[in-house]
N, C-alpha and C positions, 0 to 999 in steps of 0.2 A: 264802827269806824266809818262806814258809808255815810251815816247821818252826820258825823263830825266833819267829814271831808266836804260835804255839801253845805255846811253851815246851818243845819237844821236845828231848831229849838225843840227839845223833846224831854219827856219824863220817863225814867226807867223805873219799872215796877218789878221787884224781885219776887219770883214765884217760888214758894216753898216746895222742895222736892217731893215731900210726902203728902202735900195737900194742894191739889190743882183745882179746887172747887171754883174759885173766882175765874180762873181761865176757862174752865169748862162752861160756866154760865155765859161768859163773854162770847165764846166761839160756837156755842151750840153743841159742845161735846168734844172738841179737839183739845188735847192737853199737852201738846209738845210746844217747846219754845224754840225760837222766838215767835212772837206774834206782834204785828204792828197795827195800831189803831190810828187812822189818819184824823186830821182836824174835822173832816166831814163825817166821821163815825164809821168809815169803811174799815172792816176787820180783814187783815191779810195774814195768812198763815204760810209757813215754810220760808226758809231763808232765801231761796232762789226767787220766789214770787215777790218777796219783799224787796230784794235788790232790783228786780226788773221794774217794779213800780217806782222806786226811788231814782233810778237812772234813766227813766223814760222821758223825762221832761225837765225843764228849768236847769238849775245848776247841777243837778245830778247827771245830766247828759254828758258833761265833760269827763265823767269817770269811765265812759264807754265811747270813745271817739269813733265815729262811723267808719273811718278808714281802717281801723283795727278792731272792730267790734267782734269779729269771729275769733281771733286769737285771745282777746281779753276774756270773753265768755268761756272759751275752751280752757284757759288757765284757771279761771274761777271754779269751773265745774270739776277740773282735776283736783283742785284743793279740797273741794267738798266731797270728792269721791275717793280715788286711790290714795291720796295723801292723808286724808282724814282717817282712813281705815287703819293706817299705821299710827298716826298721832294719838287717836283716842285710846288705842291699846297701851301706849306709853303712859298716858295721863290717868287712865281708869283706876289703877291700884292706889295712886296718890289721892285721887278724888274720893274714893271710898273711905279712906282713913279720916277724911275731914268731916264726915257727917257725925254730929254729936250724938244723935239718937241711933240706938242699935236697930230700930225698925227701919230707918232710912238706909242704913248700910245694908240691911238684909234685902230691902226692896231694890236697891241699886244692883246688888249681886244677882237677884232673881231675874231682873229684866235682861241683864247681860247674858245670863246662863240660858235663858229661853231661846235666845238667838244664836249664841256661840258655843253652847254646850257646858256641861258641868265643870266647875272649878276653872272657868276660862280666865277670870280676873287673877287668880293665883298663878296660872300659867303665864299670863302676860307679865306679871312681876318677875317671874323666873327668867323670862325671855327679854328682860329690860335692855340689856346691852346689845343684843341682836336687833331689837326694834329701833334703838337709837341709831345703830349702824345703817339699817334700812332707810330710815328717814333721812339721814345724811346723804346717802346715795341718791335718793329721789330728788333732793333739793340741790345737789351739786351743780346742775346746769343753771339753776336760778342764781346761785352764788357767782357763777362765771359771769352772768349778765351784770350783776350788781357790782362787780369789780370795775366796770367801765361806765355804768349808768346809775344815776341816783335811785331810780325806781325800775320796776320790772319791765315796763314798756317805754322807758326813756326818761325825759326830764320832768314829767308830771306823774303824780300817782293816779292809778286807775282802779277799777273794781278788782283787778288782779292783785294789787297790793293789799287792798282791804281783805280779800279772801285769805291770803297767806297770813296776814296779821291776825286774823281770827284764829287760825290754827295754832300759831305761836302763843297767842294769848291764852288759849285753852291749856297749853302746857304750863305757862307761867302761873295760872291760877292753881294748877295742880301742885307745882313746885317751881319757885322762882328761878331755880338753877337749870331747869330743863331746856329752855331755848338755847342757852349757851352750850349745853352738852351736844345739841345738834350741830351748832357751829357758832363760835364767837363772832364770826363775820356778820351775823344777822343783827348784832347789837347796834352798829351805826345806822343801818337801814331802819330799824325800829325807831331810833331817835329822830331820824329825818321825817319819818311818817308822822310821828307824834307832834313834831314841831309844825308840820304842815297842817295838822288838825287844829292845833292851837291858834294858828294864824288866820284861819278862815272866819 
C-alpha cells in the first residue's frame, strides 16, 4: 500500500512458504518477508525499515507529514505490534488451512508453536470470537475518528492508514469475511484508500 500510495512502479515476487532459497541468496541468509530491492540494488529487510526508506524522501514524505510524524509512526508501530498480535491469531488458523501441502501446514504450525506453545493455532481457532471482540475493542477509537475524517489523520492518507490496511488485508487473505467481522464500518475506509491508490 505504501508503494501504491506514492505511485511507485514495482514488481511483486511471491516467495513460496516452504522454499526461501531465492530470498536467502538475495539477502545473505535472511528469510522473512517483506524484502525490498531498490532500483540501485539496495536490499532492505523488515517492514519498518522498508517504510522508513520509502517515506524518507520524494513523494513518500507526504505519508509522514513532519508536523504529525510522531503520532503517525506511533500508530504504525501500534498496528505492527499490539494490534498485529491479535490480528495474526485470528488469521493463522485460516491461513494454515490454505496450504496445499501437508509439509507447509506442518512447518507453519511448528514455527508458531516454537514461539507460542503446543497447539497454539488450534487454541486460537477455539478463541476466534474472543479474538474478534478484542480486535474490535482495540480498533474502536480508530473507527470513532473515521466517523468524522476520511483517513486516520485527516483528509489525506498517511503511513498510519497503510499500516492498518496491511493488518486488515492479512485478515482478508485468510478469509474475505474477517475484516467485516471486526467492523462493517471499515469497508468504506478500505474503498477510499484503494481509490486513492488507484488515482496516484
